[in-house]
N, C-alpha and C positions, 0 to 999 in steps of 0.2 A: 504493500500500500504506500509505504514511504517512498519507494523508488518510482512508482507511478506518479505520485504528486510532484516529485522532483523533476521528472521528465516533462510534465505539463508546464511547470514554471520555467524550465529551460526553453521550451518551445515558445512561450510567451515572450521571454527576454530576447530570443533570437528574432522574433517578429518585429521587435522594436529596439534594434541595437543602438540607435542614436537618440532615442527619446526616453523620457522618464516613464517607466511602466505604470506608476501610479497615476500620472497625468493621462495616459492613454485610457486606462480603465475609467477614470472620472469622466473623460470626454465621451466615452461610449455610453455611460449612464445618462448624460445630458442629451445625447442624440436619441437614445431610447425614449426618454420622456417627451421629446418633440415628435418622434415618429409615431408613437402609439395612437394619439388622437387623430393624426393625419391618416394613418392606415385605415382606421375604422371609418372616419368621415368620408374619405375618397370612395371606399367600398359602398357605403350607403348612398352617396351621390351617384354612383355608377349603376345602381339598381341591383346589386348583388349582396350576398350575405357578408357581415363583417369579418367572418373567418377568412374569406378569400383575400381580403385586404391585408390581414396579418400574415398569411402565407406568403404573399408577394413581398411584404416587408422583410420576412425572414430570408427569402431568397436574395433580395437586394443586399442584405448584410453578409450572409454566409457564403454566397456564390460570387456575386459581382464584387462584393467588398474584398474578398480574398484574392481576386484576380489582379494581374498587373495591368496598368493602363493609367489610371488616375490614382493619386495617393490619398487625398482627403475628400474627394467627392463621394457622397452617400446616395445610394439608389433605393428605390421602393416604388409603390404606387403613387402616381402624381395627380394633382388636381387638374393639370393641363389636359389630361386624357379622360377625365371623368365624363365630360359631355359626349365625347366620341364613343366611349365604352357604353354609356347609357343608351345611345342611339342604336348601337350594334346589338345590344342585348334585347332591346325592344323589338328590333326587326328580325333577328335570327335566333334569339334565345340564348340562355346562359350556356347551354351545352356546346354551341358552336364557338363560343368565345375562346375556349381552349385551343381549338384548331387554328383560329386566326392568330392568336398570340404565339403558338408553336411555330408556324411557318414564318411569321414576322421575325422571330428570333433566328431561325435558320438563315433567312435572307440577310439579316444583320451580320451574321458570321461570315457569309460569303462576301459582303461588301467590305468587311474588315480585312479578309484574306487577300482580296484584290487591291487593297490599299486605297479605298475610296473614302476613308474617314475624313480626309482633308477637304473632300468635295463639298461638304456641307458648310465650310467656311466661305465658299464663293457665293452664298446667298446674300442678297441685299439686306442690309440692316433694317431698312424700312419695312421689308416684307416680314422679317422676323418679329419686329415690334408690333406690326399690324396683326400677325398671327397670334401673338400672346394676348393682345388686346381683344381679338375676336374670340379667344378662349375664355378670358376672364369676365367679359361683360355678360355672356349668357350664363356663366357659372354663378354669378352674383344673383341674377334674377331667378334662376332655377332653385337656388338654396334659400331664397326669401320665403318660399312656401314651407319647407321643413322647419324653419325658424318658428313659425306659428303653428306647428303640428298639422300642416295641411299638405295636400298632394299637388304637385305642379301639373298644369294642364298638358304640357307636351313640348312643342317646339319653342325656340327662343322668342320668336315674335308673339306666340300665344302667351308665353309666360310674362312678357312685358305688358301685354294688353290686359292681363288679369290682375295686375297689382291693385287697382282701385277696389275691385271686388274682394281681394284678400284683406285689405285694410278694414273694410266694412265688416267682414265676417269675424275678424280678430277682435275688434272692439266689442262685438256682441257676445263673445264667449269668454268668460272669466279664466278658464283653464288655458285657452289659447293666448290670453294676455300674459299669463305667468310664463308660458313657454317662450313667447316673444320677448318678454323681459330678460329671460336667461340668455337668449340669443343675442340681444342687443348689448347686454353686459359683456358677453364674450367678445363681440366686435370692438367695443370701446376699450376693453382691457388689451386687446391685441394691438390697437393703435397707440395707447398711452403707456404700455408696459416698458418701452425703451427709456422712459423718463423716470422710472422707479430707481431707488437707491441701488448702488452696485451689488451688494450681497443678495438683495431681494431679486434683482433682475436676472440672476443666474438661473432661477427657476423659470421654465418656459411659461409664457402667458396662457397657452392652451391648457396646460396641466392645471394651472390655478383656476381657470374657468371650469374645467371638468370637476374639480373639487367643490367649487361653489354649486355647480349644477347638481351633483350627487347629494349635497347637503339639503338644498331646497327641495329636491324631488322626494326626500325622505320625510319631509314635514307633513303633519296631519292635514288632510283636506286638499293636498296637492296631487293632481292626477295628470301628469304630463307623460308623453310617450318616451320610453327608454329602449335601449338596444335589446333585440332578441338574439341571444347568443346560443349557438349549438356547439357540438363537439368539433374540434379542429380537424381531426383525422377523418371524421365522417363527411366533412365538407369537400374533401378531395374528389374530383370527378374526372377520371382519365378519359380522354376522347376515345370513342369506339369506331367501328366500321361505318356506322350510319353517319357519324359526324365527318369522317374523312371523305365520304361520298359527296358531301356538300361542296367540295372543291370544284366540282363541275359547274357551280353557279358563278356567273360573272360577278355578281354582287359580292361574293365571298372573296374572290381574287382582288377586287377593288378595295375591300376592307383591309386585306393583308398588306397591300401596297401603302394604303393610307397609314396604318399603324406603323409600318416600317419607317416611312419618311418622317412622320411626326415624332415618334419615339426617338429615332436616331438624332434628328435635329435638336430636339429638346435636351437630350443627354449631352451632345457635343457643345451646344451653346452654353449649357450650364457649366461644362468643364472649363470653357474659356473664362466664364465669370468667376469661377472658384479660383482659377490660377491667378487672377488679379487680387485675390484676398490674402495670399500668403507668398512667401519667398522660397518655398521648398521646391521639390522636383516638379517639372511641368508635366502636363498630361500628354501621353502618347496616344494620339487619336485612333489609330487603327487597332492597337491592342484594346483600347477602351471600348471601341465598337464591338469587337469580338466578345469582350466580357459582358456587355449589355445583351448581345445576342444569346450567349450561353444562359444568362439569367432568364430571358424571355422564353427560351426553348424549354427550360425546366418548368417555368410558370405555366406554359401552355400544356405540358404533359399532365400537370396537376389540376388544370382547369381554373387557374387563378388569374388575377388581374395582370396587365402588362407592367413591366418594370422600366422605369427611366430614372435618370439622375434628378434629384430634387434640391432646389436652391436652399429652402428653409433648413433642411437637415444638414446640408453641406456647410452652410454658413455657421450653424450652431457647432458643428464639429471643429471648424477652424477657430472660432472664438473661444472654444473650450481648451485650446492649446494643443490639440492633437498634431502629431508630426508624422505618423506612419499609418499604414492600412489597418493596424490592429484595432483602433477605436471603432471604425465603421464595421469591422467584422464582428466584434463583440456585441454591438448593438443588435445585430440579428439574433445572437444567442439569447440576449435578454428578452427580446420579443417572443421567441419560441418558449422560453421558460415561463413567462407570464401567461401566455395563452394556454399552456398545458396545466399549470399549477393553480392559477387564479382566474379561471374563466367567469366565475360568478360575479367578480368585480365589474366586468364589462357590462353586465346586465343592469347595473345601477346608473349608467351614464345616460342623461337625457339626449334625445336626438337633436333638439334645438341647439344645444351647446355645440355639437359637432357641426351643425349647419352654420353656426356663427363663425367657427374656425374657417370654414370653406368660403364664406362671404368675404372674410378678410383676405384669404388667399386669392380670390377672384379679383379683388380691388388691386392687389399688388401686381397681378398679371395684366390687368387693364392699364394701369399706370397712366392716368389721365394727364399728368404733368408732361409726359413725353410728347403729346400732340402739339401744344404751343411751343415747346422747345424745338421740335422738328420744323415747325412753321417758320421760326426765326432763322434756323440754320439753312434750310433748303426746302423751298415750297414745292418743288417737283417731287422730292422724296416724301414730303408730307402728303401729297396726293396719292402716291403709291401706298403709303401706310394706311390712309383712310379708306381707300378702295378695298384693300385686303381685309380690314376689319369689318366693313359693311357687308361685303359679300359672304364672309364666314357667318355673320349673324343672320343674314337673310337666307342662305342656302345651307352649306355644310363646310366642314373644315378643309377637306381636300380641294373642293372647287375654289374656295377663297384663296388658298395658298397658290394654286395654279394660276388663277387670274392675277394675283399680286405679282407673281414671278413674271408673267407676261407684261404687266404694266411696267415693272422695273426694267425689263429688257428694252421695251419701246422707249422709255425715258433715256436709257443709256445710248441707244442707237441715235436718237434725235440729237443728244448732246455731242456725240462723237461726230456727227455729220455737220460740223460747223464749217461752212464754205463761204469765203469772201470772194465776191465776183464784182469786178469793175469793168464797165464798158464805156469807151469814149472814142472820139475821132481825133486824129492828128494828121494834118495835111491830107494826103491822099490815102490814108490808112485808117481803117476801123479796127480798134484794138479791144480785145477781151483778155483780161488778166484774172486768173483764178488761183486761189490759195486755200489750204486747209484740207478737209476730208470731203471728197465729192462722192456721195453715195446716191442711191436711187431716191432717198428721201429729199434730196436737193435737186432732183431732176427738173422740176418745173422752173426753178430759178435759172438753171443752166440753159434750158431751151429758150427761155425769154431773152437771156443775154445774147445767145447766138442769133436769134431772129432779129434782134435790134441791130446787131452788127451787119447782118445781110441787108436790112432796110436802110442802112446809112448811105447807100449809093456810092461807096468808094470802090476804086478798082482793086484795092488790096485789103486783105483781112489778115490780122495777126492774132493768133490764139496762143497765149502764153500760159501754159499749165505747169511750168517748172516749179511753182510754189506749192503744188498739190502734193500732200503727203500720202494720200490714199485715193485711188481712182478705181471705183468698182466697175463691173462689166457693163452695167446699164449706162453710166455716164460716158465711159470710154466709147461704147458703140454709138451713142448719140453724137459725140464730137467727131468721130471718124466718118459717120454718115453725112454729117453737115459739111465736112471738109470735101468729101467726094462730090456732093451735090454742087457746091459752089465752084469747084474747079471745073465741073462739067459745064457750067454756065460761062466759062471763060475768065473767071476771076482768079487773081493770084492769092492763094491762101498759104500763109506761113504757119505751120503747126509745130509748136514746141511742147513736147510731151514730157512728163516727169520721168526721171531715170535715177539710177544709183548716184549717190553723192560722190562728187569728185574731190579728192583731197588736193588742196593747193600744194605747190612745190614746197618741200620741206625747207624751212630756213635753217641756216647753220646756227646752231646754238653754241654758246660759249662753253668751252671745255670745263669740266668740274675742277675744283681745286686739287692740287696734287695730294695723293693719298686717299682718295675716296670720292664719294658723291657730295653733292651740295649740302651745306648745313641745313638741318631741319629746324633749327631754333637755338637760342642761346640759353645756357644754364648760368646760374649766378657765378659759378667758378670758371666758366669758359672765357677765353680771350675775346676781346671785341672783334667784330668782323672787319677784315681789311680787304682792300681791292687789289687786284693784280696790276703790276706795272706793265707798260707797253712802250716800245720805242717811240721817242718823240718824233712828231711829224716835221717835215721840212718847213712847212709854212702853216700859219694859223688859218682857220676857216674864214671864209669871206664874211659870213654873218653868223651870229649866235644861233639863229633859228634855222640854219640850213640843214639839209638832210645829212644823215650819218655818213662819214667818210670811211675810207678803208682802214683807218687807224682808230676808229671810234671804239670806246670802251663800253662794255655792257656789264651791268651789275645785277646780281640775283636778288630779287625782292623776297625777303623772308618775312611772312606775315605773323610769325610767332612773337608774342609780346616780349619786349626787352626786359632784362633784369631791373629790379627796383633801383639799384645803384648805378644804372647805365649812365645817367647824366654826369655824376661825379667822376666816374672812371674815364669817361670820354674827355671831360675837361682836363683831367690830370694828365692824360697821355698826349693830348694835342696842344697843351699849353706850355708853361715854362719848362725849359730843359728838354724839349721834345727832340731837338737835334742830337742830343748827346746819347750815344749808345744805340741809336737806331733800333728802338725796342721792337721785340716780337718779330725778328727776322727781316726788318726793312733794310734795304741796301743803302750804301752811301749815296748813290746817285739819286735815290728817291728822296733822301733827306735834303740834299743840296737843291734839288729841283722844286720840291713842294713846300719847303720851309723858308724859301728865300724871301717871301713876303712878310715873315713874322720876325719880330724882335723878341729878345728874351723878356719873359714876364708879360708878354702881350698875347691876347686871344683874338686880335683883329689884324688883318694884313696891313702892311705899310702902304703908303701911296704908291700907285703904279701896279700893285698886285691885282690879279683878276679875282674878284670875289663873286660867288654865286648868290642866289636869292634864298630866302627862307631863314629859319632859325632853328637852332638845335642846342640842347643842353644850356639853355638860358642865353645863348649868344644870338645876336641879330644877323650874323653872317655865318656861312658854312665854314667849319674849320678847314676843310679841304677847299682851297680857293676856287677851283674851276667847277666844283661839283654842287649843283643845287640840291637842296634838301627839302623834303616835304614831311607832312605829319599824317599818319594813318588815321582816317576819320573814325574807324571802329574802335581802336585801342588807344588812341592819343599818344602814340610813341613815334619817334622819328623813324623814317624808313627811307633807305637809299633806293632811288628809282633807276630804271634803265635809261640811259641817255644816249643820244646819237651824236652829241657834239664831240669833235675831236679834241685831243689834249692840246693845250696851248703851247 
């Protein structure tokens, strides 16, 4: 017995080699307390028994949690799929749910194996936010009815239309008022709990609401609906031959594809959000997609709810200080133990409290603040986001996502087809100049410009398309047909088509300093930058602003900020005593030539010396007489520029 216990502890320590084992266990208990009411509430909202929600939560912890992929992301039944599951159960029955979830999991595994996990990151953010809002808004209205111990009419639009009648019925029924009060208290607690004192805030708001609900429901004279809980193992429903025969139904295939896309997208989007919450290992998307698929495959075999990553549990896991996969795995173990050992406790929980938890989850998914934010940032994306949300609410989740994706693609195509067209006449030539991306979306403007050039009545037409970065087949065909037609009429048409960029002749660059490449920047201990010497020209340039001559010197501009003591060191080296010793490798000729305009103790050249413009190190003139100096506008430090003037 002692050896078995020791092996278990050794396994736990091996699972968290870099983290505190006590912290991991504490975090797993926090996640368990958050997950328990959510598992039950999502199951009830999905139209299935609470046991199926707990089974999915256990699978999300023990199977998905133990797999590699993400480290801190926690999976289980999600509120985002509750409406979709409820519609599927209503249309095909609970028995078919297992087949749909099973094949969705297998399809996720295939997508992960062929490395399409990153594909979901290519979806427009506006479509994602619109999808979440389209899930959250119907969820809130559908759960408004269980809050008052009533049954929702059906579709999202019917649920919205029935709210006035629900309010009237609730006011007329004292027990419904009590249930509604519990639900409202739950919602208020969920919003305000983050303002509670630190130690109190560690307890999940949903758990506090459940405790309040159980207490009120036990009071004399209170008759609110509570959970009807059965045996956990008896709720397992393995699909049979009759259920697999349903795969011949096109509606079942559509449901499988819908579950696959939505569950995968929600899991991987959640992974990206969780990665921003911590500085630990990043999510590996393809292994994570395979792990989600394995969880859904097992959930489908047991007839349970689909499994996805859940933001609420994941954020609780991060905030509790978890650092490894151990915490999320253990939370599944606590769920299993609670359901097997204390199922009678679940029967005390009022349904209205769980509905209130889901109303708060729906509000967070809806995220109304994102709409004005998107309007300010990008009105085109705002339109895509709004269209996605409205179509999901009016029709179904899959249709809304597909239409949102189509709207996003159209928006991107329109924005990428930015073509600038200028048409004018000059002497005997009608000119058309085009630049940008010329696609079929801009074909009307292209045709209009070409026709205007033809109607100008000039003997020559010049079509300059060299500024076009992309010319699709439609526009190219139109231009070539126009050219052939006009040439057939006897006009001279000059057509300049876009082609590969031609590199200009390479200019000879100055050789790097001896001993290596150009300096990448100065360190405080490095010597100050010096210029190379060149043979003196026979004659001076005719004018200071003339073009560079054959003996022109070029200086490398290093944009790295100078050391803080640059000014003092520069003044010391170029000021008194500079000629003596020819510091840092300067030749005698250099000192004789370039210090001839300086007297000892002076920082200005004597009369007759050629001085440049600018200021450096506090001087009004450049220390090197012929070299102008400027100041970098970004860093406010002196920078030597490349000059084309020959040495005097």
